[in-house]
C-alpha positions in Angstrom: -19.2 -1.2 2.2 -15.9 0.8 2.5 -13.1 -0.2 0.2 -10.2 -2.1 2.0 -7.2 -0.7 1.4 -3.4 -2.4 2.0 -1.0 0.4 2.7 2.6 -1.5 2.3 5.4 0.3 4.0 3.0 2.0 6.3 5.0 3.8 9.1 4.3 5.1 12.5 6.4 8.0 11.6 4.1 10.9 10.7 6.8 12.5 8.2 6.6 9.4 6.1 4.4 9.1 3.2 3.3 5.5 4.7 2.0 7.0 7.3 0.3 10.2 5.3 -1.6 7.6 3.1 -3.0 5.8 6.2 -4.4 8.9 7.5 -5.5 10.2 4.0 -7.5 6.8 3.3 -8.9 6.7 6.6 -10.1 10.4 6.2 -11.8 9.5 2.8 -13.6 6.7 4.6 -11.5 3.6 3.6 -10.9 0.6 5.7 -7.0 0.8 6.1 -4.6 -2.1 6.8 -1.2 -1.2 7.5 1.4 -3.5 6.1 5.0 -3.5 8.2 6.9 -6.4 9.3 8.6 -4.3 11.8 5.6 -2.8 13.3 2.6 -4.2 15.4 0.5 -1.2 15.5 0.2 2.1 13.5 -2.0 5.1 14.3 -4.3 2.7 16.4 -4.6 0.1 13.6 -3.2 -3.6 14.1 -0.3 -3.8 11.4 0.3 -7.2 9.6 3.7 -8.3 8.3 2.4 -8.9 4.9 -0.8 -8.9 2.9 -0.9 -12.7 3.1 -1.5 -12.4 6.7 -4.6 -10.3 6.5 -7.9 -12.2 6.5 -10.5 -11.5 3.9 -10.0 -9.7 0.7 -8.2 -6.6 -0.1 -9.7 -4.1 -2.6 -6.7 -2.0 -3.1 -2.9 -1.9 -2.4 -0.6 1.4 -2.2 2.9 0.6 -2.1 5.5 2.8 -0.2 8.5 0.4 0.1 12.2 0.2 -1.5 12.2 -1.4 -5.1 14.3 -4.2 -3.6 11.4 -5.1 -1.3 8.7 -4.1 -4.0 9.5 -7.0 -5.9 8.7 -9.6 -3.3 5.7 -7.6 -2.5 4.3 -7.7 -6.1 4.2 -11.6 -5.6 2.4 -11.4 -2.4 -0.1 -9.1 -4.0 -0.5 -11.3 -7.0 -0.9 -14.3 -4.5 -3.4 -12.5 -2.5 -5.3 -11.5 -5.8 -5.6 -7.6 -4.9 -7.3 -5.9 -7.9 -5.8 -2.5 -7.9 -2.4 -1.6 -7.1 -0.7 1.8 -6.8 3.0 2.3 -7.0 4.0 5.5 -5.6 6.8 7.6 -6.8 10.1 5.8 -5.2 8.5 2.5 -5.2 7.9 2.0 -9.0 11.3 1.2 -10.5 11.6 -0.7 -13.6 12.3 -4.0 -11.8 9.1 -3.7 -9.7 6.9 -2.6 -12.8 8.4 -5.7 -14.7 7.6 -8.0 -12.0 4.0 -6.9 -11.6 3.4 -7.1 -15.2 4.8 -10.6 -15.4 2.5 -11.7 -12.6 -0.3 -9.9 -14.7 -0.9 -7.0 -12.3 -1.5 -3.7 -13.8 0.0 -1.0 -11.5 -1.1 2.4 -11.4 2.0 4.4 -11.4 1.0 7.6 -9.4 0.6 9.1 -6.0 -2.4 7.3 -4.5 -3.0 10.1 -2.0 -3.5 12.6 -4.8 -5.6 9.7 -6.7 -8.1 9.7 -3.8 -8.4 13.7 -3.8 -6.1 14.6 -0.8 -2.9 16.3 -0.8 0.2 14.8 1.0 0.9 18.0 2.4 -2.3 18.0 4.7 -0.6 15.1 6.6 
């Protein structure tokens, strides 16, 4: 079964990394779940306001939000028990990292698009 990945900060703007990630993960066969409280649909997928609103388990989260939102997002990820968390460049502030670790998360600080063998420039 395909891994379910939450793209936190997904966007319908194709120039933004939150959109590039959604398309890159989709291309690699993942089940993508866009998370954005301001959009209802992105690239044909239903968007959810938070990971807490998504039914069922989520295997992985990749985060593309500003650090002020990121601290709160870490709390949602911990409550949802998402085992794999990627903090992409720009989302990996010291405050977000500290909060993630306080909550028992072990975030990966790297570009998740590159992590799955894709190049952001393709999208």
